[in-house]
N, C-alpha and C positions, 0 to 999 in steps of 0.2 A: 254292263257294270263297269264302273271306272276304278282303275287300280292306281293308287297314289304311293309314291315312294320319295323319301327325302335323301338328298346327297349334300350334306353340309348346308350351304346357303342356297341350294338349288332344289326346287320342288318339281317332280316329274309326275305327270298323270297320263294314263292311257285309257281312252274311251272305246266305244264300240265301232268307231269309224276308221280304225286302223291308223289314226294320226295321234301321235304323242305330243304333249306340250312340256317343254323344259323351261321353267321360269326362274330367272335369277332374282333372288330376294335380298338385295342389299340397297334398298331404296334410301334416298332418292337418286343417288348418282351411280350406284352399282359399279363402284371401283373394283378392279379385279386384282387377284394375286394368285400365287401358285396353288393355294388351297381351292380356290374357286374353279380354276381351270382343271385341276385334278378331279374335282367333283363332276364337272361337266363331261370330261372324258369317261369317267366311270359310268355316268348315266348313259352316254351314247353306247358303250359296249353292253350295258345291261339291256338296252332297247334292241340292239342288234340281235340278241338271242331270243327275242319274243316274237311269236307268230302273229300277235295282234298289233304289231307296229310296223308300218311300211314307210312312214315319213314322220319327220319331227318339226315342230314349230319351236324355234328358239326365241324367247321373249324375256322381258324384264319388267319387274314391278317398279313403279316410281316414275320420276320425271324423265330419266334418261335411260337409253338402252345400255350403254356402258361408257363412262367418261374416262376410261383408261386407268392408268396408275395414279394413285393418290400421292402425287409429288409434294403437295402442300400440307399433307398430314391432316386432312379434314375428317377422316374416318377413323374407325378403330382398327382397320386392317393394316398389316405391315406394308411398307412401300414396296411395290412389286419390282421396282428397278433396283433399289439399294439392298433389298433383302434376299436377292438370289435370282438373277436373270437366268442362269443356266438351268436351275430347277424348274422355273416357270416355263421355259421354252421346251424342255424335255416333255413336260406335260402337254403343252400346246401341240406338239407334233402328233400326239396320240389322237387328237381330234380328226386328223387327216387319215388315220388308219381305220376309223369307224366306217361302217358299210351302209348306213341308212341315210338317205337324202335329208338335208336340213334346209328349212326356210326360216330366215331371220326376220322378225318383225321389229323394225327400227323406229323408235320414237325418240324425240329429243336428241341427245348427243351420242355419236359414235366417234370418239376422239382417240387418236394415238393407238394404243393397244386395243381400245374398244373398236376402232375401225378394223384392226386385224382380226378381232373376234367375229365381226360382221362378215368380213371377207372369207372367213373359214367356212361359212355356210355355202350351200349350192346356189341359193337365191336370196335376194334381199327385197322385202316389201317395206316401203318407207312412207312416212307421213310427209306432206309438204313442209311441216315444221321441223323435220329432222335436220340435224347438222352433222356433216362428216368432215373430218380433218385428219390428215397425216402430219401432225404438228411438230414432229420430232426436230426438224432443223430449227424451228423457232424456239426450241428448248436447248439448242446446242448439242443435239443428240443424234443418234442413228436410228433409223426405223427398225422395228422388231416384229415379232409374231408372224414371221413368214411373209410380210407384205412385199418384200423384194421379189417374191414369186407371184403371189395372188393378185396384187394390185395391177401390174401390167397385163396379166391374163384377163382381167375384167374390163379395164378401161383403155388398154393399149399402152405401149411403151412411152410415147411422148406425153400423153396425158398424165401417166403415173409419175414421170419425171417432174412435170410441172407441179403436181400436188405435193411431191416429196421435197422439192427444192424450196418452194414458197411456204409450205405449211398452211396455206389458206383454207378457210372453211367454205364449204359449199352447202346449200340447202337441198331439201328433198327434190325439188323440181329440177335443179341442175344435175343432181345425182342421177335422176331418171334419164335426162337428156344424154348423158355421157355413158350410160350403161352400168353405173355403180349400183343403182336401184333398178330392179327388174320390173316392179310395179309400184304405183303410187296410190295411196288410199287416204281418205280423210282420217284424222286422228281417232275418231270414235269407231271407225270401221277397220282400223289397222289389223287387229288380230284376226278378225273375220276374213279379211282379204288374204292374209298369210295362210290361214287355215284352209281357205278355198283352194289355193295353189297346192298346198300339201295334200289335200284330199284328191285333187286331180292326179297327182303323182301316185298316191296310194291306190287309185282305181286301176292303174296299169298292172300288168303281170309282175309280181315282185322279183322273180328270178331274172326276168328280162331287164328290169330297171337296174338291178345290181350289176348285171353283166355289162349293160351299156355304160353305167357309171364307171366301172373299172376300166373299160376301154378308153373312155373319154378323158379320165383323169391320168391314165398312164402311170408314170413314175412320180406323180405329184408329191406323195408322202416323202419319198427320198429326196426330192428337190427342196422340200420344206425343211427337212433335217439339215441339209447342207447350208441352206440359207440362214437358218436360225443359229447354226454354229458360227457363221461369219457375223451375223447381226449381234450375237452375244459378245463376241470378242470386241467389236467396235463400240458397243454400248459400254462395256466395262472400261475401255480405254477413255472414251470421251466423257464419262461421268467424273473423271478426275480433273477435268479442265475448268478453268475460270469461266469459260463461256457457258458451260452447263450450269454452274452455280448461278450465273447471272440470268440464264433462261428460266430457271425455276423461280428465282426471286421475282423476275418481271411478271411471270405468269401469276404468281400468288398476289402480287401488288396490282395486277391488271393494268400494266403499262407496257409500252414497246421495249423490247430488250436492247441493251447497248453492248453489243458483242465487240471483242477486241482481238479475236483470233488467237487466243492463248488458253 
């Protein structure tokens, strides 16, 4: 029997195979804000307490996994950057306190904070058509969502610096080559591939998996909290600059930014 529960714009279902699905429903772009991240953290903790869930597939309805914050105001959601970075990141750190392994199924864009959300998962399964970018510097901004910790751990320090400094986009195949994506699957097979990996995890002894996960992650949650404190301060400072205003304008107008360093 499948159990379904809704947390805001997130639908969670748990079937008979010990794998839960947490689907973001803000199609097509799935922009995030503190409400969405709060809902996701609440869902993770709800699933932690269930005996019928041993792994989670994090996915999104629509064209994109998560296009980050809606800086251009294209959605009904409040701007995650200007409406309260501190609250957002307080909720984001809760994702790292949850105990159940997460596999993210990434289609379309995982940009900015959307990349941070993807990197909060234990594993990422991506389509070759997926696009990843830590585009913060191209917006005149500092990275957030704990990417200061998670991105270097996933792709290495030097690769993380390159992606953060340049803000360039990479496709699914390059993401797989550098370790940002753990598996690659055709678009039509993406969720099935993510679920297959989650089912493999769910087939192992649950107490052992949680124990191994706690050992391997170590003080990750504490490091994320320290990083998001620093990230939030820098984001609040830099969003007052002319460069940030220009970066947002340029992104909205789909043109190269003209930064002046002020």
